[in-house]
N, C-alpha and C positions, 0 to 999 in steps of 0.2 A: 400377285400380279393384279393390276387394276382391270376393271371391265373395259373392253374396247369401245371407244366412242366413235360413231360413224362420222365420216366427213361428208357433209351434206352437198357440198359443191367443191370439187378439188381443182377447179380451174384457177390459174394464177394470171398475173398481169399480161405476160406474153401470150398465153393461150387466148385471152380475151381480144388482144390486138389481132392475132391471126384469124380468129373467127370473124371479126369485123371486116377484115380485108377480104376474106373469102366471100362474105355476103356482098361487099361492094362489087366484086367481080361478077356475081350473079345478077344483082339488081341494077347496077349502073356500069355497064361495060365501057361507056365513054370515058370513065375515070381510069386512066392508065398509069398515072404517076403515083406510085405507092411508096416513094422514098420518104425518109424522115424529114426531108426539107419541105415537103408539101404541107401547106396549112391544114388541109383536110386530115392528113395523117396525124398532125399535132392534136386536132380535136379528138380523133379516135383514141389516141394515147391518153388524153386527159380524161375522157369518160371511162376508159379501161382502168385507170388508176382509182377513180371513185367507186366503180363497181367492185374492184378488188378489195377495197376497204369494207364494203357492205358484205361481201362473202366472208371476210375474216370474222366480222361480228356475228354473222349467221352461224358459222361453224363453232362459235363459242356457246351456242344454245345447249348442245349436249352436255358440256362441262357444267353449265349452270344447273341443268336438270339433275346431273349426277350429284352435285353438292347438295341440292335440295333433298335428294333421296337420302344422302348420308345423314342430313339433319333429321329427317323423318324417322329413321331407325335408331336415333339416339347417339350417333357418333359425335363426340365432342373432342376438341383438341386438348391434348394433355398440357397442363400448365408447366411452367419451368420448375425444375428441381433446385432446391437450395444447396449450396456448398456447405461443408462442415470443416471446421479446423479446431485443433486443440489450442486453446489460448491460455497462456501462463501469466499469472498475476504475481509480480515480485513485490515483497514487502520492503519498505524503506529501512526497517531494522527488525530483528526478532522481537515478538510481542509476548507479554506474559499471558494474555487471554486470546480467545478465539476471534479471528477476523473472518467475518461472513461476507461472501460475495453473492448476493441474491440472484436467483434465476431471472433472466430478462435484462441483465446488465448489458448496456450497449457499448460496444467497441467498434472501431472503424479503421480503415486505412487512411493515410494522410491525403488530404485534398490538395490538389495543385491547380494551376491556372488551366491546364489542359485536361485533367482527369478528375472526375467526380469521386468523392469518397465512397467506399463500399462498406455498408454497415453490417454488423453482426450482432447477435444476441446470444447470451449464454443460455444453454438448454436446461441446466439444473442449478440448484444451490451448491456453492462451494464453501466448505468450512476449512479454513487454514488453522490447524490445531497446533498449539505449542507442544513441543516435545523436548526430552532430555535423554541422555544416555545413562540409564540406571544400571544396566548389567552389561558386562563384557566377558566373553568366553571364547574358547578356541576348541576345535575338534580335529584331532589327527587320526582318530580311529572311529569307525561307525558306532554310534550309540554312546560314546564316552566323551565327556566334556571337561575342560579345565576352566574354572572360574578365575577372573583376574580383577574384579572390582576392588578387592582388598589391596592388591598390589598397586593399583592406580591411586587409591586414596592415601596410601603411605608414601607415594612418590617413587615407587620402584618401577622398573621397566620389565617387560615380558616379551617372549617370542610368540608371535601370533600364529605361526605354523610349526610344522615339525622341524627338527634341526636341519634336515635337508628337505625342503618342501616337495611334496608329491601331489599329483592330482587329487582333488576332493578334500584336501586340507582346507579348513575354513576358519575365518575370524567372524565371531557372532557378536552383534550389538543389539542389546535389548532396550528399545525405546520405552519411555514412560507410558506410552499409549499408542495404539494403532493410529496411523495418520493417512488414510486413503486419499489419493490424488495430491498429496502434499509433497513439497520439495524440502528435503532435509540436508542440512550442511553438516558434514562430519569433519571436525577439526582435529588433525593428528599432530602429535609431536613425536617424530620418529628419528631413530638413529640410522645411519647409513650402514645397514647390516645385510639387507637382502640383495647381495651382489649377484651379478650375472645376467640381469634382465635388461631389456631395452626400456628405459623409463617412459618412452612415448608409446610403447606397445607391450605392456606387461601381460602375462598369461593369467589374468584375473577377471572375474565377473561378479557383479553385485546382484543379489537376489533378495526377495522379501517373501514372507510367509503369507499365503492368501487363503488359508483355511483348509486347503487340500494338498498343497505342496509348495515348493519354492518357485516363484515366478520371477523372471528376469526384470531387472530395473535398468532404466536408462541413466547413464552418467554423463552429465553435460560439462563437468569440470573435474579434473584430477590433477591437483597441484603437488601431489606427493611422489609422482614418478614411480608408482607401484609400491606405495608404503615405504619409501626409502628416504624421505626427507620431510621436514615439517611442511604442512600445507593443508588445503581443504579438498574434500571430495563432495561434490554436489550430486545427490541421488534423488531421482524422481520415482516416488512410490506408486505402485499400481492402484487402480480404483477399488480393488478387493482386498487390500491389506487388512489383516485381522490380528487381534491379540491372540496369542497361543501360549501354551505351557511347554517349556523346554527345560529338561533336567530339573523338573519340579518348580520352575520359576516362570511366572506369567509376565509377558511383555509383548510389545510390538516388534517382533524379531526381524533383523536384517542380517545378511551374512555376505562376506567377501570370500569367494571360493577360488582355489587354484584350479585352472583348467589345463588340459593337455595342450602342448605347444603345437602350432600349425606351421608346417613347412620348416623354414630355417629360423623360426622365432626362438630367441634364447630363453632359458628357464632359470629359475632360482638355484643357486648353489648354497645359499644359506638363508635362514628365515629372517624377515624384517623384525625389528625390535621396536616396540611402542612404549613411550614414556607417559603419554597423556592422550586422552580422547574425550572430546566434548561433542554434543549434538544439539542442534536447534533448527527450527523451521524457518525458512526464508521465503516461502511462496507456495503456490498450488496451481494446478492445471485442470481446466474444465472444457468440455466441448462447447463450441459456439456455432451458430447457424446463420447463414447469410439471409437475414430477414430483419425487417423494421416494423414495429408495431404501431398501428394507428387506432385510436379509441374514440368512441362516441362521435362518429362521423355522420352528419345529417345527410340523408339521401334526397329528401324533398317531401312534398305533401301528396297523399294518396288522392287519386281521382275517383275512387269508389267503383271502378270497373274491373272485370277479370283480366288476367294476362298482363298486368302492369310490369314494367321493367325500370330498374334504377341503375345508374352507373356509379361505380366507386371512383373516388378521386385518384387512387394510387394503384392501378393495376400493374402487374398481375398479382393474384393471391397465391401464396405458397402454402402447401399442405404441411404446416408445422404447428404444433401445439393444439389447443382446443379448437374445434371447428367454429367458424363465425356464427354469430347469433344476431338475427334481425329483431329489432324492437319497434313496436308501433305504440304511439301515445294513446292512452285510453283514459277514461274518467278517473280511474284509481291508480294511475301511474303507467309505466311502460310494460306492455305485454310482450312476452317472448314468442318468436316464430323460429321453428327449428329447420335446420338444413336437411334435405332429403336428396337422393339421387335422381328421382323422377316423381311425377305426380300420379303415376299409375295407381297407387294404392291410397291416394289422398281423397278424403270425403269433403263435403261442402263446409264442414266446420273445422277442419284441420288447419292449424296455423303452420303451414309449410312454405318453404321457398327453395328454389334451385339456384345454385351459383355457377356461373360460367367463370371459372377461376382465371383462365387465360385472358379473357376480355375484361374481367372485373365487373361483370354485370349480374345484378340480382333480379331474378324472375319470380313473379308470383303466379299462383295457380290460374289456369285458363278456364274457360267455359266452352263446352262442346254441345252442339245441338244434336239430339238423338233422332232416330228415324221417325218417331212419333211426333216430332216437333217440340218436345220438351227440351229444356236447357239444363245440362248437368254441369255442376261446378266441381272442379278438381282442386280443392283447396279453398280456404276462406279468402274473403276480399276485405281489406281494411276499409273503415268508413271514410267517406269523402272528406278531405281536408285534414285527416289525421297525419301527423308528422311520422316519418319513417327514418330510422337510423340503424347503423351497425354498431354493436357494442364494442367489438374489437376485431381486427384482422391483421395479418402480417403480409407485407409485400416485399418482393425481392426475387432471388433465384436467378438462374441463368449462368452461363459460362463465365461472365464477368466476375462472379464470386470466387472462381478458382484462383485466388491470389497467391503470390509466391511466398516463400518462407520469409518471415520477418516483416511482411507488409503491414500487418495489423499492429498499430503502435499508438493509437489514440483511444484514451478512456473517456467516453462521452459523459459519464456520470461519475462524480467524485466518490471514492470509497476511502475511508480513513485508513492510513498506514500503507496503502498501496501506491507505489511510486512509478512502476513501469509495467506495461502490458505488452506482450508480444506473442506471435504464433511461431513456434519453433519448427513447425512443419507446414508445408504448403496446404492450402484448402483444396478439398476434393469433393466431387459429387455434384457440382453445379452443371446443369444441362439446360439448354434453351427450350422454350415451349415447342410443341410439335408443330410441324409445318402442314399445310394442306396436302402437299404431295405425299407426305408420310401417312396422313390419315386415309388417303385413297388406297394406299397399299394395305393398310390395316383393315379396311372395311370388309373385304371378302372373308378374312379370318374371323372377324366379329360375327358376320352372318353365319359362319359355320359353327362357331362355338356357342354364340348367344349367351356368353357369361358362364358356360359350364365347362369344367375340366374333365375330359374323357381320355383323349390321347396325350402322348408325351408332348407334342407340339402345343396342345392347349395349355398344359401346365407352364410351359416356358413362356408363352405369350402372356398369360395372365400374371405370371410373376414379374414380367417386365412392366406390365401396367401398374402393379402395386409398388414397384421400386424402380423407376426409370433411371435412377442414378447409378445402378450397378453396371459393371463392365460386361459380365457374361452370365448366362443362366443355362443350366443343363438339367434335363429330367432323365432319371435312370430308374429302372424297375429292379427291385431286389427281392429275392426269396419267392420267385414265381412258383405257384402251385403249392405253397406251404402256408402254415398259419402265421408265419412271420413276414408275409408278403407286404411290401410297402412301396410307395412312390417316393423316391428321393429327389428333391429339388436342390441342386447344388448351385450356390450363389457365389460368384467371384466379384468382389467389390473393386471399384476404381482405386488404385493405390498410387501414392507418389513415388516417383523414381529419383534415385540419387544422381550424382553428377555423370556417372557412366551408364546410367540406365538400370542400376541394380535396385532390387526390391527387398523389403523386409518382410519376413514371414508373418509377423504380427499384423502388418498392414493388409495382408491377403485374407484375413478373417473378418467377415462383415460384423458390424456391431449388432448387439442383441436387439436393438429397436428395429433395424431393417429386417432381421430374420423374423421377429414377431409380427411385423406388418405384413410381410409376404405370407407367413403361415396363416394369419387371420383372414387374409383376402382369399387364399386358396381353400380354406376350411369352409367358407360359405358357398363355394362353387364346385366342390369335389362331388363325386358320385358317392351315395350313401354306402358305407361299409369300406370305403377306401381309406387306408392309413397313409397320411402324408407327412413326410419328415423334411423339414427345410434346414439345411446345414451347409457349411463350407465344404468344398471338395478336399480330398486327401492330396497332399503335395509330396512328391518324391524329389529330394534334393539331388542335384547333379553337380559334381565337381569335375572340371576339366583341368588336367595337368598337361601342359604342352611346352615344347621348345621350338622357338621360331628363329629364323635367320632373316634379317632385314636387308634391304637393298642398300647400295652405297649412298652416302649422304642423306640417309634417313635417320631421324632422331629415334634412338632406342626407346626413350620414355614415351614419345608420342605414339610410336608403334605399339608399345605395351598397352597404353590407354585405349587406342583404337581397337585393338584385338579384344580387350576386355569388354568394351562397349558392344562389339559385334556378338560376343557370346551371351552377354546379358540380354541383348535384344532378341536373339534367335531362340533362346530357351526361356522366354517370358511367357507366363500363362495368360497375359493380357494382350500383348502385341507381337508375340513370337510365332514360331512355326513357319512352314514353307510359304504360306500365303500372307503372313503378316497380320493375321486377325486373332492371334492367340494360339498357343500350343493345343493341338487337337486332344480331346479327352481320350486317354488310353493308348495314345500313339507311342510306340517304343522309341528309344533314343539309341542311335547307332554311332559308332566311332567314325564312320565314313562321313557323316554329316559335319562332325567337328573339323575334319580336314577341309571340307568344302567351305565352311564359314570362315576359317582362318586364312585359307588361301585367297579368299576374295577380298581380304583387307588390303587397302592400298599401302604399298611399301613392303609387303611380305614377299621375300624371295623364295623361301622354302619353309615348309612345316616338317621339321625333322621327326617329331614324335608327338603323339597326342593320345592320352589315355582317359578313360571314363571311370569315375568312381561314384557309386551310389552313396547317398548321405541322408541322415535324418536331420532335417533343418531345425528341429527343436533341441535335440540332445547333442548334435554335432557328430555322432558316431558315423563312421564311414565303412563301407564294404571294400573288398579288394578290387583291383582293376578288372575291367570287363570291356568286351567289344560291343555289348548290347545290353541295355537296361530295359526290361519289360515293365510296363505300368498296368495296374488294374484298369478296368474299363471306365471307372469314374475318377481317375487320378490325373493330375497335371504335374508338369515338371517345375522345378524351382532352382534357379542358379544359386549355388552355395559355395562361395569362396573359391572361385577359379584361381589357379596358380599358373602364371606364364613366365617363361624365361626367354629373353630376347637377346640374340647374339648378332653383332654386326657382321656384314659380309667380309 
């Protein structure tokens, strides 16, 4: 809550007119016509209007003083946060050598007459490595493998699963090398043997070995219909794909595993049969940030006095990459000046500067006159006439960077053998710079904490300062009174939603850079002896199985989609819950809430039945039906494959 500002004069226009008329009655009783048609009343109203404007300006003095006070205690507006998006680089054709996409490669959205292009830069180097299928095996029993490379070389076919496929049967493909972040095209020549499955929804999942276990892979194309016809399967490998030894053979292993059927999903009655299998790399994916780099920008000439300020040409500055460095021309070249948070610890010879990232303003050290009349310099002063420049900085950020899926399509710098660039997911994390009103609310908290984390609220506030792009932050204490006591800071990132509002569990895990940034920020401000753990919360999957009856002349498909969207929205860890601000941490899930959510969907006549099932969103294992699902104090719910049946009235 902001500090209350006094209203120095609360009189308004009509109050001033009434006061003037009362004074006329006292001082000039001969004036009896006080109607609005009287010229004298017109003059009174004219002067009342002018005085009302003066009072308005006078009442803004407390607000000005308040803002100056915020500036004195070091409150600065947070700069905008840059959006991030995974950007995929597709090759024009498979290459025999490595194709390198360097860090800082610029991509952008398409520019139109009405909309400016939104620029992005790749955050790291991407190496698109050539691969081939050197080994092929299958596993129908734990720890036992059947090798099929010899059969393929001789032109013979083989069954990739058991005679009657069962869950956890797997086809394993050993690539010639590990290819993290790469996209591998697996070309199959299959016979129509794996009968019984829906070719558009086979009970299969693709996984890659990441050094510790099998990690799920995204499949953007499956032209085989569940390994039932010749075609290509395009698999996106995770960033931690590693070479490993399986059955005494080293390779970059992938596997296609049979999973349990969900609901009425049909299963295999016979194993698919493969006659040929080839693999090659066709692209790679790397994270890109909504930022554009500017280098060697001249700020002007120094005046040789303390407290100088220089304006950047492309504000605001986003906190991405290395911090900006100011350079001052000297007799032997350019001298570096380092960025600091404040000049409190700067001496007269320290080459320091402060950056107002939101305004794009570079500030040099001031000089303060002490009580004895001496002048103390907080930071060095460049010589008069010396040129000042910024070596490099990045500008961008804001909500405009949260572009839709497929919006990034322009490669601004040519890369050999790369033909197409796209973002297969929407960009997230872009937030606008902090407003003055928000800073007023934050100021009392800043005065209380003064950059130190003591209470749970302090940890949450400081974590938001370190990563303003995250959706939610929760501080929980664990192991109180024991040697394992720790402060757990749970971070929920902003995640993209599907067409019906569904979320993916992997998108609810913040990236390592965000966690490391928050952990480093809190480590400098925690109480000595306090152990701080920054991590994502635990998610409990919730599956709703319900049967609905729709009203007359209501489309069953539309009602099905609306009901699914309502469930995904209500059980969302980001925007769900009773108040729509995210499911409360540790709040139990009750079956009665499901009836209420579904009954509130437009077009629902009756909710005949609704059951709750707990689920592990990672493994997919479900518990039995329950009327209530209890959550640990630091856990959130996650909608996992709701199943609805809609009947017409």
